[in-house]
C-alpha positions in Angstrom: -9.8 14.7 81.9 -9.4 18.4 82.6 -7.3 19.8 85.5 -7.2 23.4 86.3 -4.5 25.1 88.3 -3.4 28.5 89.2 -6.1 29.9 91.4 -5.2 31.7 94.6 -5.8 34.9 96.7 -4.8 38.2 94.9 -5.2 41.8 96.0 -7.6 44.1 93.9 -5.8 45.4 90.7 -3.6 42.2 90.7 -3.3 39.4 88.1 -3.5 35.6 88.0 -2.9 33.1 85.3 -5.2 30.0 85.3 -4.1 26.9 83.4 -6.2 23.9 82.2 -4.5 20.8 81.2 -6.4 18.0 79.0 -5.4 14.5 79.0 -6.9 11.1 78.0 -5.9 8.7 75.2 -9.1 9.3 73.1 -9.2 13.1 73.8 -8.4 15.0 70.6 -7.8 18.3 72.0 -7.8 20.3 68.9 -11.3 19.3 67.9 -12.8 21.0 71.0 -13.8 24.5 71.8 -12.4 25.3 75.1 -14.1 27.6 77.6 -13.7 29.1 80.9 -16.6 29.6 83.1 -16.9 30.9 86.7 -19.4 30.6 89.6 -19.5 33.0 92.4 -21.3 32.3 95.7 -24.9 32.2 95.4 -24.8 32.9 91.7 -25.2 30.8 88.5 -22.3 29.6 86.6 -21.6 32.0 83.9 -19.4 32.1 80.6 -16.1 34.0 80.9 -14.2 33.3 77.7 -13.9 30.8 74.8 -11.4 29.8 72.2 -11.8 27.2 69.3 -8.9 25.5 67.7 -8.6 28.4 65.2 -7.6 30.7 68.1 -10.5 33.2 67.7 -11.7 34.4 71.0 -14.8 35.5 72.7 -15.2 37.0 76.1 -17.9 38.2 78.5 -18.4 41.9 78.6 -17.5 42.0 82.2 -13.9 40.7 81.5 -13.3 42.1 78.1 -9.9 43.9 78.1 -8.8 42.4 81.2 -8.8 38.7 80.5 -7.0 36.7 77.8 -7.7 33.3 76.8 -5.1 31.3 74.8 -4.4 27.8 74.0 -1.8 25.4 73.0 -3.0 22.5 70.9 0.3 20.7 70.9 0.3 20.7 74.8 -3.4 20.4 75.1 -3.8 23.3 77.4 -5.8 26.4 77.7 -4.8 29.5 79.8 -6.7 32.3 81.1 -4.5 35.4 81.9 -6.4 37.7 84.3 -5.4 41.3 84.9 -6.8 44.2 86.9 -8.8 41.9 89.0 -11.6 43.2 91.3 -13.8 41.7 94.0 -16.6 40.7 91.3 -14.1 38.3 89.8 -14.0 36.2 93.0 -15.4 32.9 92.0 -14.6 29.2 91.2 -13.3 29.0 87.7 -14.0 26.0 85.6 -12.4 24.8 82.4 -14.8 23.1 79.7 -14.2 21.2 76.7 -17.1 21.1 74.3 -17.5 19.5 70.9 -20.9 18.9 69.0 -21.2 16.7 65.8 -24.1 15.1 64.4 -25.1 12.5 66.7 -22.3 13.0 69.0 -21.9 15.6 71.8 -19.0 15.8 74.2 -18.9 18.1 77.2 -16.1 17.8 79.8 -15.6 19.9 82.9 -12.7 20.3 85.3 -13.0 20.3 89.1 -12.7 24.1 89.3 -10.1 26.4 90.9 -10.9 29.1 93.5 -10.0 32.7 92.7 -10.2 35.1 95.6 -9.7 38.9 95.2 -9.3 40.8 98.2 -9.9 44.6 98.5 
């Protein structure tokens, strides 16, 4: 189970920090690549950032330099620090855990948290 928190309303230029907590007796957090996606009204869900267990990171061009993804394998959490927000960042943000092995694919999603940037 993935549970996001930290969404809300912020003025343009402001910051928010999203957090996603993973739980489950059989969920081995450090074997999953963790992602943040977002979906704006009327648009498809899009990739925001990813971080595998070795903490390398990847970002969408639209957020590069403004957002930072991090994870804590001991706490089974992944965060998204969002700075210098603008109206185009308004969306529902989703946490995703993905793992693919031979004959075994796991894909889990959180319920989403709303981020609204006001101008």
